[in-house]
Every structure is written in structure tokens, then in C-alpha cells.
Backbone bond lengths (Angstrom), bond angles and torsions (degrees), N, CA, C in turn:
res aa  C-N    CA-C-N  psi(-1)  N-CA   C-N-CA  omega(-1)  CA-C   N-CA-C  phi
1 X - - - 1.448 - - 1.535 108.94 -
2 X 1.312 116.37 128.49 1.458 121.19 179.74 1.519 109.58 -99.41
3 X 1.309 114.98 135.31 1.454 120.50 179.22 1.518 109.91 -89.95
4 X 1.318 115.46 140.03 1.458 121.07 174.76 1.528 109.04 -70.66
5 X 1.298 115.64 136.30 1.455 122.51 177.83 1.517 108.95 -123.06
6 X 1.319 115.52 152.79 1.460 119.97 175.78 1.518 108.50 -154.21
7 X 1.317 115.05 166.04 1.452 119.97 174.55 1.519 109.65 -71.29
8 X 1.289 116.00 146.81 1.463 121.91 175.04 1.526 106.76 -79.83
9 X 1.308 116.37 91.10 1.473 122.40 -171.11 1.520 113.96 -60.34
10 X 1.310 117.29 -27.47 1.462 120.66 -179.10 1.526 112.00 -73.75
11 X 1.317 116.92 -15.18 1.471 120.55 -173.90 1.512 114.82 -106.89
12 X 1.344 117.94 -7.05 1.461 118.67 -173.64 1.528 111.27 -146.54
13 X 1.324 114.98 138.97 1.466 122.62 169.65 1.516 106.68 -110.90
14 X 1.330 117.25 142.86 1.459 118.57 -179.06 1.518 111.83 -151.31
15 X 1.323 114.15 157.66 1.463 123.06 176.59 1.522 108.30 -147.09
16 X 1.327 114.82 154.34 1.455 120.01 170.06 1.518 107.87 -99.77
17 X 1.324 115.45 131.00 1.458 121.74 178.48 1.521 107.40 -128.16
18 X 1.314 115.84 117.86 1.471 121.28 -179.04 1.526 112.30 52.15
19 X 1.333 116.53 41.28 1.458 121.79 176.33 1.511 115.21 80.39
20 X 1.328 117.90 3.25 1.457 120.93 178.34 1.521 109.78 -119.84
21 X 1.301 114.80 153.52 1.453 121.86 -176.76 1.520 111.11 -91.35
22 X 1.307 115.38 136.12 1.456 122.19 169.78 1.519 105.81 -128.67
23 X 1.335 116.19 125.12 1.460 121.30 -176.51 1.526 109.90 -130.78
24 X 1.316 115.03 151.75 1.464 121.74 175.24 1.515 107.90 -119.93
25 X 1.314 115.78 117.12 1.458 121.67 174.28 1.525 106.21 -79.53
26 X 1.313 116.48 112.09 1.466 121.49 -171.23 1.525 114.37 -62.28
27 X 1.311 118.64 -45.79 1.464 120.50 -172.76 1.522 112.96 -65.27
28 X 1.317 116.98 -34.20 1.462 121.12 -177.82 1.533 112.20 -105.04
29 X 1.334 117.03 -5.56 1.468 122.11 -174.98 1.525 111.05 52.77
30 X 1.326 115.05 46.32 1.459 121.97 -179.46 1.517 108.64 -109.18
31 X 1.342 115.77 130.77 1.453 120.38 174.83 1.518 109.23 -85.52
32 X 1.324 115.54 139.51 1.452 122.54 177.11 1.526 107.67 -121.86
33 X 1.307 116.45 143.84 1.457 121.75 174.59 1.516 107.48 -128.09
34 X 1.321 116.18 153.34 1.462 119.67 -177.15 1.518 110.17 -139.01
35 X 1.324 115.09 148.45 1.457 120.02 175.23 1.526 109.58 -76.35
36 X 1.312 116.51 -177.25 1.472 119.93 -173.85 1.531 113.00 -63.80
37 X 1.327 118.26 -39.06 1.468 118.78 -179.62 1.527 111.06 -69.31
38 X 1.320 117.78 -40.14 1.462 120.54 177.09 1.527 110.82 -66.07
39 X 1.321 117.15 -34.45 1.465 121.06 177.57 1.525 110.55 -62.81
40 X 1.307 117.03 -41.11 1.469 121.21 177.85 1.523 110.50 -63.24
41 X 1.325 116.75 -43.60 1.467 120.72 179.13 1.524 110.59 -65.56
42 X 1.334 116.50 -42.65 1.468 122.10 -179.79 1.525 109.80 -59.54
43 X 1.333 116.47 -47.03 1.464 121.30 -179.24 1.528 110.38 -59.26
44 X 1.319 117.39 -42.02 1.470 120.97 179.01 1.528 110.39 -65.94
45 X 1.330 117.30 -40.54 1.460 120.68 178.54 1.522 112.01 -65.81
46 X 1.300 117.34 -30.75 1.467 120.43 178.61 1.517 110.70 -61.90
47 X 1.328 116.61 -29.39 1.461 121.55 -179.13 1.524 112.97 -96.33
48 X 1.328 116.96 -8.41 1.461 121.49 -176.25 1.515 110.49 90.62
49 X 1.306 117.46 128.29 1.458 122.55 -177.73 1.521 109.01 -162.62
50 X 1.306 116.29 -178.19 1.460 121.51 177.04 1.521 109.74 -112.93
51 X 1.319 115.69 163.00 1.464 120.34 177.36 1.529 110.70 -61.25
52 X 1.324 116.38 -40.74 1.465 120.40 179.30 1.530 111.20 -63.72
53 X 1.319 117.11 -41.00 1.465 120.58 179.49 1.527 110.98 -65.85
54 X 1.329 116.69 -36.25 1.469 119.71 177.11 1.527 110.54 -63.54
55 X 1.327 116.83 -42.97 1.464 120.37 178.87 1.528 110.34 -62.79
56 X 1.318 116.98 -43.49 1.472 120.14 178.55 1.525 111.48 -63.47
57 X 1.314 116.81 -33.47 1.462 121.34 176.77 1.523 110.59 -62.19
58 X 1.320 117.50 -42.77 1.464 120.56 177.18 1.528 111.71 -67.06
59 X 1.325 116.78 -40.29 1.463 120.71 178.36 1.523 110.43 -60.91
60 X 1.325 116.69 -47.88 1.469 119.78 -176.86 1.525 112.60 -71.96
61 X 1.317 117.68 -31.73 1.465 120.82 -178.35 1.524 112.26 -80.60
62 X 1.321 117.18 -42.08 1.467 121.05 -172.40 1.526 114.52 -111.99
63 X 1.328 117.77 -7.38 1.456 120.68 178.47 1.523 113.83 68.20
64 X 1.330 116.89 25.39 1.461 119.98 178.00 1.529 109.63 -86.03
65 X 1.309 116.18 167.48 1.468 119.30 -179.75 1.530 110.08 -71.04
66 X 1.307 115.22 156.89 1.464 120.06 177.98 1.531 111.16 -64.13
67 X 1.310 116.30 -34.69 1.468 120.12 178.65 1.524 109.87 -62.89
68 X 1.326 117.26 -47.65 1.471 121.16 178.84 1.523 110.62 -64.34
69 X 1.323 116.63 -41.54 1.464 120.88 -179.21 1.526 110.65 -63.02
70 X 1.333 117.30 -44.52 1.467 120.12 179.12 1.526 111.13 -62.86
71 X 1.320 117.27 -39.79 1.468 120.81 179.11 1.533 110.56 -65.88
72 X 1.337 116.64 -43.62 1.465 120.41 178.79 1.524 111.39 -62.40
73 X 1.317 116.54 -43.86 1.463 121.38 179.90 1.528 110.11 -64.86
74 X 1.322 117.54 -42.11 1.465 120.70 179.76 1.530 110.88 -60.61
75 X 1.334 117.43 -42.92 1.471 120.61 178.14 1.522 110.92 -64.63
76 X 1.330 116.50 -43.18 1.460 121.36 -179.59 1.527 110.83 -62.29
77 X 1.322 116.80 -46.23 1.462 120.89 179.77 1.527 111.48 -66.92
78 X 1.326 117.62 -37.06 1.465 120.58 177.72 1.524 110.14 -62.65
79 X 1.328 117.11 -41.02 1.464 120.63 178.62 1.530 110.85 -64.43
80 X 1.328 116.23 -46.94 1.465 119.46 178.47 1.524 110.84 -61.93
81 X 1.313 116.68 -42.17 1.458 120.84 179.24 1.518 112.23 -62.40
82 X 1.319 117.22 -41.65 1.454 121.47 178.96 1.529 111.54 -63.71
83 X 1.315 116.39 -29.37 1.472 121.33 178.59 1.532 112.29 -87.10
84 X 1.337 116.59 -2.82 1.458 120.71 -179.30 1.511 113.28 74.41
85 X 1.330 116.75 24.61 1.462 121.08 -175.87 1.522 113.72 -102.91
86 X 1.319 117.05 7.82 1.448 121.03 -177.00 1.518 109.82 -121.12
87 X 1.324 115.88 137.06 1.465 121.27 179.14 1.507 110.21 -134.82
88 X 1.309 116.27 153.30 1.462 121.07 172.07 1.516 107.40 -77.77
89 X 1.314 116.52 133.75 1.471 120.71 -178.20 1.504 110.20 -86.86
């Protein structure tokens, strides 16, 4: 069973500028920037998604292996979780 995940909207403001993500973590007043693959994952999390769906998004967009995609997604989610920016939907 996959759990729905989403961004913690109360803790972060974000915009896409020229295809890249710029975010402000409100509690720490820290700016975050993301490359194109992280921007795609961030956008999906803004709408609510699962870890498996995020990995499939990377596979379909970049043609990487599922193993690499799952590892990349796990690192990305761990970083967001450590910053308190991830919530169960």
C-alpha cells in the first residue's frame, strides 16, 4: 500500500522561474532551489502523489532505471522530510 504524500503547504512558498524551482521555507527563512528533475517531483508533490508514482515519473521523463529512480526519490523525500516540508495526504 502506497501512502499519499504532499508538500506541507503551511511551511513553504514556491514558484517556478524559467523551468526551475525556487522555494522559501517559512520557518527558517531559507531559500531552496531545485534542478529540473526535482522541480518535476516538487510539482507532483504539490498536488499529492505516492513515492512509487514519483519514481515512475522520473523513469518516464528521463528514461532512467526504476532502481535509480527509486533511490533518487527516496533521497529527495528524505531531504524534504528532514526539513519538515513533507506531509501525508
